[in-house]
PDB file with one MODEL, atoms N, CA, C and O in Angstrom:
MODEL        1
ATOM      1  N   UNK A   1      93.079 -77.057 -34.286  1.00  0.00           N
ATOM      2  CA  UNK A   1      94.193 -76.523 -33.547  1.00  0.00           C
ATOM      3  C   UNK A   1      93.689 -75.600 -32.448  1.00  0.00           C
ATOM      4  O   UNK A   1      92.691 -74.898 -32.613  1.00  0.00           O
ATOM      5  N   UNK A   2      94.392 -75.613 -31.332  1.00  0.00           N
ATOM      6  CA  UNK A   2      94.011 -74.761 -30.218  1.00  0.00           C
ATOM      7  C   UNK A   2      94.505 -73.332 -30.388  1.00  0.00           C
ATOM      8  O   UNK A   2      95.323 -73.043 -31.260  1.00  0.00           O
ATOM      9  N   UNK A   3      94.001 -72.456 -29.552  1.00  0.00           N
ATOM     10  CA  UNK A   3      94.369 -71.038 -29.614  1.00  0.00           C
ATOM     11  C   UNK A   3      95.850 -70.832 -29.308  1.00  0.00           C
ATOM     12  O   UNK A   3      96.525 -70.046 -29.972  1.00  0.00           O
ATOM     13  N   UNK A   4      96.350 -71.544 -28.297  1.00  0.00           N
ATOM     14  CA  UNK A   4      97.757 -71.376 -27.909  1.00  0.00           C
ATOM     15  C   UNK A   4      98.704 -71.865 -29.007  1.00  0.00           C
ATOM     16  O   UNK A   4      99.721 -71.229 -29.287  1.00  0.00           O
ATOM     17  N   UNK A   5      98.365 -72.991 -29.620  1.00  0.00           N
ATOM     18  CA  UNK A   5      99.210 -73.524 -30.693  1.00  0.00           C
ATOM     19  C   UNK A   5      99.195 -72.595 -31.902  1.00  0.00           C
ATOM     20  O   UNK A   5     100.235 -72.363 -32.519  1.00  0.00           O
ATOM     21  N   UNK A   6      98.040 -72.070 -32.239  1.00  0.00           N
ATOM     22  CA  UNK A   6      97.935 -71.135 -33.359  1.00  0.00           C
ATOM     23  C   UNK A   6      98.754 -69.875 -33.088  1.00  0.00           C
ATOM     24  O   UNK A   6      99.457 -69.386 -33.972  1.00  0.00           O
ATOM     25  N   UNK A   7      98.662 -69.353 -31.865  1.00  0.00           N
ATOM     26  CA  UNK A   7      99.433 -68.163 -31.495  1.00  0.00           C
ATOM     27  C   UNK A   7     100.936 -68.442 -31.552  1.00  0.00           C
ATOM     28  O   UNK A   7     101.707 -67.585 -31.983  1.00  0.00           O
ATOM     29  N   UNK A   8     101.358 -69.637 -31.121  1.00  0.00           N
ATOM     30  CA  UNK A   8     102.777 -70.003 -31.155  1.00  0.00           C
ATOM     31  C   UNK A   8     103.276 -70.115 -32.592  1.00  0.00           C
ATOM     32  O   UNK A   8     104.392 -69.693 -32.896  1.00  0.00           O
ATOM     33  N   UNK A   9     102.457 -70.678 -33.477  1.00  0.00           N
ATOM     34  CA  UNK A   9     102.861 -70.819 -34.877  1.00  0.00           C
ATOM     35  C   UNK A   9     102.984 -69.467 -35.571  1.00  0.00           C
ATOM     36  O   UNK A   9     103.798 -69.312 -36.482  1.00  0.00           O
ATOM     37  N   UNK A  10     102.192 -68.495 -35.154  1.00  0.00           N
ATOM     38  CA  UNK A  10     102.261 -67.167 -35.758  1.00  0.00           C
ATOM     39  C   UNK A  10     103.552 -66.439 -35.380  1.00  0.00           C
ATOM     40  O   UNK A  10     103.988 -65.538 -36.097  1.00  0.00           O
ATOM     41  N   UNK A  11     104.160 -66.821 -34.267  1.00  0.00           N
ATOM     42  CA  UNK A  11     105.399 -66.182 -33.816  1.00  0.00           C
ATOM     43  C   UNK A  11     106.614 -66.625 -34.625  1.00  0.00           C
ATOM     44  O   UNK A  11     107.634 -65.935 -34.630  1.00  0.00           O
ATOM     45  N   UNK A  12     106.523 -67.766 -35.307  1.00  0.00           N
ATOM     46  CA  UNK A  12     107.664 -68.347 -36.011  1.00  0.00           C
ATOM     47  C   UNK A  12     107.510 -68.147 -37.519  1.00  0.00           C
ATOM     48  O   UNK A  12     106.501 -68.535 -38.107  1.00  0.00           O
ATOM     49  N   UNK A  13     108.522 -67.539 -38.134  1.00  0.00           N
ATOM     50  CA  UNK A  13     108.534 -67.375 -39.586  1.00  0.00           C
ATOM     51  C   UNK A  13     109.016 -68.668 -40.232  1.00  0.00           C
ATOM     52  O   UNK A  13     109.940 -69.298 -39.718  1.00  0.00           O
ATOM     53  N   UNK A  14     108.409 -69.085 -41.354  1.00  0.00           N
ATOM     54  CA  UNK A  14     108.876 -70.296 -42.041  1.00  0.00           C
ATOM     55  C   UNK A  14     110.132 -70.005 -42.866  1.00  0.00           C
ATOM     56  O   UNK A  14     110.037 -69.672 -44.047  1.00  0.00           O
ATOM     57  N   UNK A  15     111.309 -70.130 -42.244  1.00  0.00           N
ATOM     58  CA  UNK A  15     112.596 -69.918 -42.910  1.00  0.00           C
ATOM     59  C   UNK A  15     113.652 -70.742 -42.196  1.00  0.00           C
ATOM     60  O   UNK A  15     113.360 -71.378 -41.183  1.00  0.00           O
ATOM     61  N   UNK A  16     114.874 -70.741 -42.709  1.00  0.00           N
ATOM     62  CA  UNK A  16     115.967 -71.463 -42.070  1.00  0.00           C
ATOM     63  C   UNK A  16     116.545 -70.614 -40.942  1.00  0.00           C
ATOM     64  O   UNK A  16     116.746 -69.409 -41.096  1.00  0.00           O
ATOM     65  N   UNK A  17     116.808 -71.254 -39.817  1.00  0.00           N
ATOM     66  CA  UNK A  17     117.355 -70.582 -38.646  1.00  0.00           C
ATOM     67  C   UNK A  17     118.703 -71.187 -38.291  1.00  0.00           C
ATOM     68  O   UNK A  17     118.941 -72.372 -38.524  1.00  0.00           O
ATOM     69  N   UNK A  18     119.586 -70.369 -37.725  1.00  0.00           N
ATOM     70  CA  UNK A  18     120.814 -70.878 -37.131  1.00  0.00           C
ATOM     71  C   UNK A  18     120.453 -71.545 -35.809  1.00  0.00           C
ATOM     72  O   UNK A  18     119.337 -71.374 -35.320  1.00  0.00           O
ATOM     73  N   UNK A  19     121.369 -72.292 -35.229  1.00  0.00           N
ATOM     74  CA  UNK A  19     121.069 -73.048 -34.014  1.00  0.00           C
ATOM     75  C   UNK A  19     120.651 -72.139 -32.860  1.00  0.00           C
ATOM     76  O   UNK A  19     119.617 -72.376 -32.234  1.00  0.00           O
ATOM     77  N   UNK A  20     121.432 -71.114 -32.574  1.00  0.00           N
ATOM     78  CA  UNK A  20     121.102 -70.217 -31.458  1.00  0.00           C
ATOM     79  C   UNK A  20     119.786 -69.491 -31.708  1.00  0.00           C
ATOM     80  O   UNK A  20     118.972 -69.326 -30.799  1.00  0.00           O
ATOM     81  N   UNK A  21     119.592 -69.065 -32.934  1.00  0.00           N
ATOM     82  CA  UNK A  21     118.374 -68.353 -33.298  1.00  0.00           C
ATOM     83  C   UNK A  21     117.153 -69.274 -33.176  1.00  0.00           C
ATOM     84  O   UNK A  21     116.087 -68.842 -32.737  1.00  0.00           O
ATOM     85  N   UNK A  22     117.313 -70.536 -33.564  1.00  0.00           N
ATOM     86  CA  UNK A  22     116.217 -71.500 -33.477  1.00  0.00           C
ATOM     87  C   UNK A  22     115.843 -71.781 -32.026  1.00  0.00           C
ATOM     88  O   UNK A  22     114.661 -71.889 -31.699  1.00  0.00           O
ATOM     89  N   UNK A  23     116.840 -71.899 -31.160  1.00  0.00           N
ATOM     90  CA  UNK A  23     116.568 -72.144 -29.740  1.00  0.00           C
ATOM     91  C   UNK A  23     115.793 -70.975 -29.146  1.00  0.00           C
ATOM     92  O   UNK A  23     114.840 -71.179 -28.394  1.00  0.00           O
ATOM     93  N   UNK A  24     116.194 -69.764 -29.476  1.00  0.00           N
ATOM     94  CA  UNK A  24     115.480 -68.580 -28.980  1.00  0.00           C
ATOM     95  C   UNK A  24     114.045 -68.550 -29.495  1.00  0.00           C
ATOM     96  O   UNK A  24     113.125 -68.221 -28.745  1.00  0.00           O
ATOM     97  N   UNK A  25     113.846 -68.890 -30.766  1.00  0.00           N
ATOM     98  CA  UNK A  25     112.501 -68.896 -31.344  1.00  0.00           C
ATOM     99  C   UNK A  25     111.614 -69.929 -30.658  1.00  0.00           C
ATOM    100  O   UNK A  25     110.439 -69.668 -30.400  1.00  0.00           O
ATOM    101  N   UNK A  26     112.169 -71.096 -30.363  1.00  0.00           N
ATOM    102  CA  UNK A  26     111.397 -72.143 -29.686  1.00  0.00           C
ATOM    103  C   UNK A  26     111.026 -71.697 -28.278  1.00  0.00           C
ATOM    104  O   UNK A  26     109.904 -71.929 -27.828  1.00  0.00           O
ATOM    105  N   UNK A  27     111.957 -71.061 -27.581  1.00  0.00           N
ATOM    106  CA  UNK A  27     111.671 -70.580 -26.225  1.00  0.00           C
ATOM    107  C   UNK A  27     110.580 -69.517 -26.234  1.00  0.00           C
ATOM    108  O   UNK A  27     109.732 -69.500 -25.342  1.00  0.00           O
ATOM    109  N   UNK A  28     110.588 -68.634 -27.223  1.00  0.00           N
ATOM    110  CA  UNK A  28     109.578 -67.587 -27.302  1.00  0.00           C
ATOM    111  C   UNK A  28     108.206 -68.149 -27.653  1.00  0.00           C
ATOM    112  O   UNK A  28     107.189 -67.588 -27.248  1.00  0.00           O
ATOM    113  N   UNK A  29     108.165 -69.241 -28.394  1.00  0.00           N
ATOM    114  CA  UNK A  29     106.898 -69.821 -28.828  1.00  0.00           C
ATOM    115  C   UNK A  29     106.336 -70.820 -27.820  1.00  0.00           C
ATOM    116  O   UNK A  29     105.251 -71.358 -28.039  1.00  0.00           O
ATOM    117  N   UNK A  30     107.041 -71.080 -26.727  1.00  0.00           N
ATOM    118  CA  UNK A  30     106.582 -72.050 -25.726  1.00  0.00           C
ATOM    119  C   UNK A  30     105.265 -71.585 -25.119  1.00  0.00           C
ATOM    120  O   UNK A  30     105.095 -70.406 -24.811  1.00  0.00           O
ATOM    121  N   UNK A  31     104.335 -72.521 -24.951  1.00  0.00           N
ATOM    122  CA  UNK A  31     103.038 -72.144 -24.412  1.00  0.00           C
ATOM    123  C   UNK A  31     102.501 -73.105 -23.363  1.00  0.00           C
ATOM    124  O   UNK A  31     101.472 -72.822 -22.751  1.00  0.00           O
ATOM    125  N   UNK A  32     103.158 -74.218 -23.139  1.00  0.00           N
ATOM    126  CA  UNK A  32     102.661 -75.202 -22.176  1.00  0.00           C
ATOM    127  C   UNK A  32     102.986 -74.774 -20.749  1.00  0.00           C
ATOM    128  O   UNK A  32     103.876 -73.954 -20.526  1.00  0.00           O
ATOM    129  N   UNK A  33     102.269 -75.327 -19.801  1.00  0.00           N
ATOM    130  CA  UNK A  33     102.457 -74.988 -18.387  1.00  0.00           C
ATOM    131  C   UNK A  33     103.456 -75.917 -17.706  1.00  0.00           C
ATOM    132  O   UNK A  33     103.570 -75.907 -16.481  1.00  0.00           O
ATOM    133  N   UNK A  34     104.166 -76.707 -18.470  1.00  0.00           N
ATOM    134  CA  UNK A  34     105.164 -77.625 -17.927  1.00  0.00           C
ATOM    135  C   UNK A  34     106.458 -77.458 -18.718  1.00  0.00           C
ATOM    136  O   UNK A  34     106.489 -76.729 -19.709  1.00  0.00           O
ATOM    137  N   UNK A  35     107.517 -78.123 -18.289  1.00  0.00           N
ATOM    138  CA  UNK A  35     108.795 -78.063 -19.003  1.00  0.00           C
ATOM    139  C   UNK A  35     108.663 -78.835 -20.310  1.00  0.00           C
ATOM    140  O   UNK A  35     108.481 -80.052 -20.307  1.00  0.00           O
ATOM    141  N   UNK A  36     108.756 -78.131 -21.405  1.00  0.00           N
ATOM    142  CA  UNK A  36     108.621 -78.760 -22.713  1.00  0.00           C
ATOM    143  C   UNK A  36     109.963 -79.330 -23.161  1.00  0.00           C
ATOM    144  O   UNK A  36     111.013 -78.922 -22.665  1.00  0.00           O
ATOM    145  N   UNK A  37     109.926 -80.262 -24.088  1.00  0.00           N
ATOM    146  CA  UNK A  37     111.154 -80.807 -24.657  1.00  0.00           C
ATOM    147  C   UNK A  37     111.159 -80.531 -26.156  1.00  0.00           C
ATOM    148  O   UNK A  37     110.114 -80.289 -26.760  1.00  0.00           O
ATOM    149  N   UNK A  38     112.336 -80.570 -26.739  1.00  0.00           N
ATOM    150  CA  UNK A  38     112.504 -80.292 -28.161  1.00  0.00           C
ATOM    151  C   UNK A  38     113.303 -81.431 -28.772  1.00  0.00           C
ATOM    152  O   UNK A  38     114.319 -81.847 -28.216  1.00  0.00           O
ATOM    153  N   UNK A  39     112.851 -81.937 -29.913  1.00  0.00           N
ATOM    154  CA  UNK A  39     113.590 -82.952 -30.655  1.00  0.00           C
ATOM    155  C   UNK A  39     114.364 -82.269 -31.772  1.00  0.00           C
ATOM    156  O   UNK A  39     113.894 -81.298 -32.364  1.00  0.00           O
ATOM    157  N   UNK A  40     115.543 -82.781 -32.051  1.00  0.00           N
ATOM    158  CA  UNK A  40     116.403 -82.201 -33.074  1.00  0.00           C
ATOM    159  C   UNK A  40     116.761 -83.283 -34.079  1.00  0.00           C
ATOM    160  O   UNK A  40     117.244 -84.351 -33.703  1.00  0.00           O
ATOM    161  N   UNK A  41     116.526 -83.008 -35.359  1.00  0.00           N
ATOM    162  CA  UNK A  41     116.901 -83.930 -36.427  1.00  0.00           C
ATOM    163  C   UNK A  41     117.904 -83.223 -37.323  1.00  0.00           C
ATOM    164  O   UNK A  41     117.687 -82.079 -37.723  1.00  0.00           O
ATOM    165  N   UNK A  42     118.994 -83.897 -37.638  1.00  0.00           N
ATOM    166  CA  UNK A  42     120.053 -83.302 -38.449  1.00  0.00           C
ATOM    167  C   UNK A  42     120.284 -84.176 -39.677  1.00  0.00           C
ATOM    168  O   UNK A  42     120.488 -85.384 -39.558  1.00  0.00           O
ATOM    169  N   UNK A  43     120.250 -83.571 -40.835  1.00  0.00           N
ATOM    170  CA  UNK A  43     120.532 -84.301 -42.069  1.00  0.00           C
ATOM    171  C   UNK A  43     122.032 -84.218 -42.330  1.00  0.00           C
ATOM    172  O   UNK A  43     122.569 -83.133 -42.551  1.00  0.00           O
ATOM    173  N   UNK A  44     122.702 -85.361 -42.303  1.00  0.00           N
ATOM    174  CA  UNK A  44     124.152 -85.393 -42.461  1.00  0.00           C
ATOM    175  C   UNK A  44     124.589 -85.643 -43.897  1.00  0.00           C
ATOM    176  O   UNK A  44     125.759 -85.452 -44.228  1.00  0.00           O
ATOM    177  N   UNK A  45     123.672 -86.064 -44.747  1.00  0.00           N
ATOM    178  CA  UNK A  45     124.023 -86.306 -46.140  1.00  0.00           C
ATOM    179  C   UNK A  45     124.920 -87.511 -46.332  1.00  0.00           C
ATOM    180  O   UNK A  45     125.801 -87.499 -47.191  1.00  0.00           O
ATOM    181  N   UNK A  46     124.706 -88.554 -45.539  1.00  0.00           N
ATOM    182  CA  UNK A  46     125.515 -89.767 -45.658  1.00  0.00           C
ATOM    183  C   UNK A  46     124.608 -90.953 -45.951  1.00  0.00           C
ATOM    184  O   UNK A  46     123.388 -90.861 -45.811  1.00  0.00           O
ATOM    185  N   UNK A  47     125.205 -92.057 -46.354  1.00  0.00           N
ATOM    186  CA  UNK A  47     124.469 -93.287 -46.610  1.00  0.00           C
ATOM    187  C   UNK A  47     124.716 -94.232 -45.435  1.00  0.00           C
ATOM    188  O   UNK A  47     125.809 -94.789 -45.328  1.00  0.00           O
ATOM    189  N   UNK A  48     123.731 -94.431 -44.548  1.00  0.00           N
ATOM    190  CA  UNK A  48     123.955 -95.274 -43.370  1.00  0.00           C
ATOM    191  C   UNK A  48     124.149 -96.757 -43.693  1.00  0.00           C
ATOM    192  O   UNK A  48     124.548 -97.532 -42.824  1.00  0.00           O
ATOM    193  N   UNK A  49     123.873 -97.152 -44.926  1.00  0.00           N
ATOM    194  CA  UNK A  49     124.061 -98.551 -45.311  1.00  0.00           C
ATOM    195  C   UNK A  49     125.536 -98.871 -45.548  1.00  0.00           C
ATOM    196  O   UNK A  49     125.941-100.033 -45.526  1.00  0.00           O
ATOM    197  N   UNK A  50     126.331 -97.831 -45.773  1.00  0.00           N
ATOM    198  CA  UNK A  50     127.767 -98.032 -45.986  1.00  0.00           C
ATOM    199  C   UNK A  50     128.474 -97.966 -44.643  1.00  0.00           C
ATOM    200  O   UNK A  50     128.295 -97.011 -43.887  1.00  0.00           O
ATOM    201  N   UNK A  51     129.270 -98.974 -44.348  1.00  0.00           N
ATOM    202  CA  UNK A  51     129.915 -99.067 -43.036  1.00  0.00           C
ATOM    203  C   UNK A  51     130.907 -97.938 -42.776  1.00  0.00           C
ATOM    204  O   UNK A  51     131.102 -97.550 -41.624  1.00  0.00           O
ATOM    205  N   UNK A  52     131.532 -97.408 -43.810  1.00  0.00           N
ATOM    206  CA  UNK A  52     132.503 -96.335 -43.597  1.00  0.00           C
ATOM    207  C   UNK A  52     131.835 -94.977 -43.356  1.00  0.00           C
ATOM    208  O   UNK A  52     132.515 -94.006 -43.023  1.00  0.00           O
ATOM    209  N   UNK A  53     130.510 -94.901 -43.519  1.00  0.00           N
ATOM    210  CA  UNK A  53     129.800 -93.643 -43.314  1.00  0.00           C
ATOM    211  C   UNK A  53     128.874 -93.671 -42.098  1.00  0.00           C
ATOM    212  O   UNK A  53     128.112 -92.728 -41.881  1.00  0.00           O
ATOM    213  N   UNK A  54     128.931 -94.730 -41.313  1.00  0.00           N
ATOM    214  CA  UNK A  54     128.066 -94.811 -40.129  1.00  0.00           C
ATOM    215  C   UNK A  54     128.507 -93.802 -39.081  1.00  0.00           C
ATOM    216  O   UNK A  54     129.699 -93.558 -38.895  1.00  0.00           O
ATOM    217  N   UNK A  55     127.533 -93.225 -38.406  1.00  0.00           N
ATOM    218  CA  UNK A  55     127.811 -92.243 -37.361  1.00  0.00           C
ATOM    219  C   UNK A  55     127.315 -92.815 -36.044  1.00  0.00           C
ATOM    220  O   UNK A  55     126.136 -93.137 -35.900  1.00  0.00           O
ATOM    221  N   UNK A  56     128.211 -92.938 -35.099  1.00  0.00           N
ATOM    222  CA  UNK A  56     127.852 -93.417 -33.767  1.00  0.00           C
ATOM    223  C   UNK A  56     128.611 -92.584 -32.760  1.00  0.00           C
ATOM    224  O   UNK A  56     129.757 -92.197 -32.990  1.00  0.00           O
ATOM    225  N   UNK A  57     127.974 -92.317 -31.661  1.00  0.00           N
ATOM    226  CA  UNK A  57     128.669 -91.547 -30.644  1.00  0.00           C
ATOM    227  C   UNK A  57     127.717 -91.056 -29.576  1.00  0.00           C
ATOM    228  O   UNK A  57     126.505 -91.248 -29.662  1.00  0.00           O
ATOM    229  N   UNK A  58     128.278 -90.430 -28.586  1.00  0.00           N
ATOM    230  CA  UNK A  58     127.498 -89.852 -27.506  1.00  0.00           C
ATOM    231  C   UNK A  58     128.032 -88.460 -27.226  1.00  0.00           C
ATOM    232  O   UNK A  58     129.122 -88.096 -27.668  1.00  0.00           O
ATOM    233  N   UNK A  59     127.270 -87.707 -26.506  1.00  0.00           N
ATOM    234  CA  UNK A  59     127.708 -86.372 -26.120  1.00  0.00           C
ATOM    235  C   UNK A  59     127.315 -86.120 -24.674  1.00  0.00           C
ATOM    236  O   UNK A  59     126.296 -86.620 -24.197  1.00  0.00           O
ATOM    237  N   UNK A  60     128.117 -85.355 -23.998  1.00  0.00           N
ATOM    238  CA  UNK A  60     127.818 -84.988 -22.615  1.00  0.00           C
ATOM    239  C   UNK A  60     127.173 -83.611 -22.621  1.00  0.00           C
ATOM    240  O   UNK A  60     127.726 -82.660 -23.174  1.00  0.00           O
ATOM    241  N   UNK A  61     126.019 -83.509 -22.014  1.00  0.00           N
ATOM    242  CA  UNK A  61     125.331 -82.229 -21.945  1.00  0.00           C
ATOM    243  C   UNK A  61     125.986 -81.351 -20.891  1.00  0.00           C
ATOM    244  O   UNK A  61     126.431 -81.866 -19.865  1.00  0.00           O
ATOM    245  N   UNK A  62     126.060 -80.050 -21.109  1.00  0.00           N
ATOM    246  CA  UNK A  62     126.776 -79.176 -20.177  1.00  0.00           C
ATOM    247  C   UNK A  62     126.172 -79.132 -18.775  1.00  0.00           C
ATOM    248  O   UNK A  62     126.899 -78.921 -17.805  1.00  0.00           O
ATOM    249  N   UNK A  63     124.885 -79.323 -18.650  1.00  0.00           N
ATOM    250  CA  UNK A  63     124.237 -79.292 -17.341  1.00  0.00           C
ATOM    251  C   UNK A  63     123.606 -80.638 -16.997  1.00  0.00           C
ATOM    252  O   UNK A  63     122.727 -80.706 -16.138  1.00  0.00           O
ATOM    253  N   UNK A  64     124.038 -81.699 -17.651  1.00  0.00           N
ATOM    254  CA  UNK A  64     123.500 -83.022 -17.388  1.00  0.00           C
ATOM    255  C   UNK A  64     122.094 -83.178 -17.945  1.00  0.00           C
ATOM    256  O   UNK A  64     121.604 -82.312 -18.669  1.00  0.00           O
ATOM    257  N   UNK A  65     121.455 -84.276 -17.605  1.00  0.00           N
ATOM    258  CA  UNK A  65     120.098 -84.530 -18.090  1.00  0.00           C
ATOM    259  C   UNK A  65     119.045 -84.075 -17.104  1.00  0.00           C
ATOM    260  O   UNK A  65     117.855 -84.065 -17.420  1.00  0.00           O
ATOM    261  N   UNK A  66     119.478 -83.696 -15.905  1.00  0.00           N
ATOM    262  CA  UNK A  66     118.520 -83.264 -14.897  1.00  0.00           C
ATOM    263  C   UNK A  66     117.965 -84.414 -14.083  1.00  0.00           C
ATOM    264  O   UNK A  66     117.188 -84.201 -13.153  1.00  0.00           O
ATOM    265  N   UNK A  67     118.352 -85.616 -14.420  1.00  0.00           N
ATOM    266  CA  UNK A  67     117.873 -86.787 -13.692  1.00  0.00           C
ATOM    267  C   UNK A  67     118.929 -87.227 -12.686  1.00  0.00           C
ATOM    268  O   UNK A  67     120.119 -87.265 -12.998  1.00  0.00           O
ATOM    269  N   UNK A  68     118.484 -87.560 -11.478  1.00  0.00           N
ATOM    270  CA  UNK A  68     119.398 -88.029 -10.451  1.00  0.00           C
ATOM    271  C   UNK A  68     119.673 -89.514 -10.689  1.00  0.00           C
ATOM    272  O   UNK A  68     118.745 -90.303 -10.868  1.00  0.00           O
ATOM    273  N   UNK A  69     120.932 -89.881 -10.689  1.00  0.00           N
ATOM    274  CA  UNK A  69     121.340 -91.250 -10.961  1.00  0.00           C
ATOM    275  C   UNK A  69     121.362 -92.053  -9.671  1.00  0.00           C
ATOM    276  O   UNK A  69     121.933 -91.616  -8.672  1.00  0.00           O
ATOM    277  N   UNK A  70     120.744 -93.223  -9.692  1.00  0.00           N
ATOM    278  CA  UNK A  70     120.761 -94.124  -8.539  1.00  0.00           C
ATOM    279  C   UNK A  70     121.383 -95.446  -8.963  1.00  0.00           C
ATOM    280  O   UNK A  70     121.108 -95.961 -10.047  1.00  0.00           O
ATOM    281  N   UNK A  71     122.219 -95.981  -8.096  1.00  0.00           N
ATOM    282  CA  UNK A  71     122.890 -97.244  -8.378  1.00  0.00           C
ATOM    283  C   UNK A  71     122.650 -98.181  -7.213  1.00  0.00           C
ATOM    284  O   UNK A  71     122.806 -97.791  -6.056  1.00  0.00           O
ATOM    285  N   UNK A  72     122.274 -99.412  -7.509  1.00  0.00           N
ATOM    286  CA  UNK A  72     122.056-100.427  -6.486  1.00  0.00           C
ATOM    287  C   UNK A  72     123.225-101.405  -6.533  1.00  0.00           C
ATOM    288  O   UNK A  72     123.558-101.942  -7.590  1.00  0.00           O
ATOM    289  N   UNK A  73     123.848-101.632  -5.370  1.00  0.00           N
ATOM    290  CA  UNK A  73     125.007-102.518  -5.294  1.00  0.00           C
ATOM    291  C   UNK A  73     124.749-103.570  -4.227  1.00  0.00           C
ATOM    292  O   UNK A  73     124.342-103.243  -3.112  1.00  0.00           O
ATOM    293  N   UNK A  74     124.982-104.824  -4.565  1.00  0.00           N
ATOM    294  CA  UNK A  74     124.925-105.919  -3.604  1.00  0.00           C
ATOM    295  C   UNK A  74     126.366-106.297  -3.276  1.00  0.00           C
ATOM    296  O   UNK A  74     127.045-106.938  -4.078  1.00  0.00           O
ATOM    297  N   UNK A  75     126.830-105.896  -2.090  1.00  0.00           N
ATOM    298  CA  UNK A  75     128.217-106.163  -1.712  1.00  0.00           C
ATOM    299  C   UNK A  75     128.341-106.163  -0.195  1.00  0.00           C
ATOM    300  O   UNK A  75     127.490-105.624   0.512  1.00  0.00           O
ATOM    301  N   UNK A  76     129.420-106.779   0.294  1.00  0.00           N
ATOM    302  CA  UNK A  76     129.711-106.810   1.728  1.00  0.00           C
ATOM    303  C   UNK A  76     131.162-106.421   1.940  1.00  0.00           C
ATOM    304  O   UNK A  76     132.000-106.552   1.049  1.00  0.00           O
ATOM    305  N   UNK A  77     131.433-105.943   3.140  1.00  0.00           N
ATOM    306  CA  UNK A  77     132.809-105.678   3.548  1.00  0.00           C
ATOM    307  C   UNK A  77     133.492-104.583   2.757  1.00  0.00           C
ATOM    308  O   UNK A  77     132.968-103.482   2.587  1.00  0.00           O
ATOM    309  N   UNK A  78     134.678-104.921   2.280  1.00  0.00           N
ATOM    310  CA  UNK A  78     135.520-103.954   1.578  1.00  0.00           C
ATOM    311  C   UNK A  78     134.863-103.438   0.295  1.00  0.00           C
ATOM    312  O   UNK A  78     134.969-102.255  -0.026  1.00  0.00           O
ATOM    313  N   UNK A  79     134.200-104.308  -0.420  1.00  0.00           N
ATOM    314  CA  UNK A  79     133.525-103.913  -1.662  1.00  0.00           C
ATOM    315  C   UNK A  79     132.363-102.962  -1.374  1.00  0.00           C
ATOM    316  O   UNK A  79     132.047-102.099  -2.194  1.00  0.00           O
ATOM    317  N   UNK A  80     131.724-103.121  -0.199  1.00  0.00           N
ATOM    318  CA  UNK A  80     130.641-102.213   0.185  1.00  0.00           C
ATOM    319  C   UNK A  80     131.187-100.791   0.360  1.00  0.00           C
ATOM    320  O   UNK A  80     130.596 -99.828  -0.128  1.00  0.00           O
ATOM    321  N   UNK A  81     132.314-100.672   1.059  1.00  0.00           N
ATOM    322  CA  UNK A  81     132.925 -99.359   1.269  1.00  0.00           C
ATOM    323  C   UNK A  81     133.376 -98.746  -0.061  1.00  0.00           C
ATOM    324  O   UNK A  81     133.234 -97.543  -0.281  1.00  0.00           O
ATOM    325  N   UNK A  82     133.910 -99.571  -0.924  1.00  0.00           N
ATOM    326  CA  UNK A  82     134.349 -99.102  -2.238  1.00  0.00           C
ATOM    327  C   UNK A  82     133.161 -98.576  -3.052  1.00  0.00           C
ATOM    328  O   UNK A  82     133.275 -97.566  -3.747  1.00  0.00           O
ATOM    329  N   UNK A  83     132.029 -99.265  -2.959  1.00  0.00           N
ATOM    330  CA  UNK A  83     130.829 -98.837  -3.684  1.00  0.00           C
ATOM    331  C   UNK A  83     130.286 -97.530  -3.119  1.00  0.00           C
ATOM    332  O   UNK A  83     129.828 -96.677  -3.879  1.00  0.00           O
ATOM    333  N   UNK A  84     130.329 -97.359  -1.808  1.00  0.00           N
ATOM    334  CA  UNK A  84     129.837 -96.117  -1.189  1.00  0.00           C
ATOM    335  C   UNK A  84     130.697 -94.917  -1.585  1.00  0.00           C
ATOM    336  O   UNK A  84     130.184 -93.809  -1.738  1.00  0.00           O
ATOM    337  N   UNK A  85     131.995 -95.135  -1.749  1.00  0.00           N
ATOM    338  CA  UNK A  85     132.895 -94.044  -2.114  1.00  0.00           C
ATOM    339  C   UNK A  85     132.773 -93.668  -3.594  1.00  0.00           C
ATOM    340  O   UNK A  85     133.110 -92.549  -3.981  1.00  0.00           O
ATOM    341  N   UNK A  86     132.306 -94.576  -4.394  1.00  0.00           N
ATOM    342  CA  UNK A  86     132.219 -94.328  -5.845  1.00  0.00           C
ATOM    343  C   UNK A  86     131.088 -93.464  -6.232  1.00  0.00           C
ATOM    344  O   UNK A  86     130.904 -93.181  -7.416  1.00  0.00           O
TER     345      UNK A  86
ENDMDL
END
């Protein structure tokens, strides 16, 4: 293990954290020179093999994903103007 990773691990106590508290702890332990990402796993206590317990859905992030969306449209005339306005 590197020095930075060891120092980051020492900042975090091994216990259960609330969501806001966990986000703050991760931000304080950040050590990379680039924008880091965080993965989140949630145990829902369901059986995904049962169709009535399947979880599917999406969520909108409050500030988006940070990626600029580009759309390519092949159109002429009125449809071209409609695509530009969209």
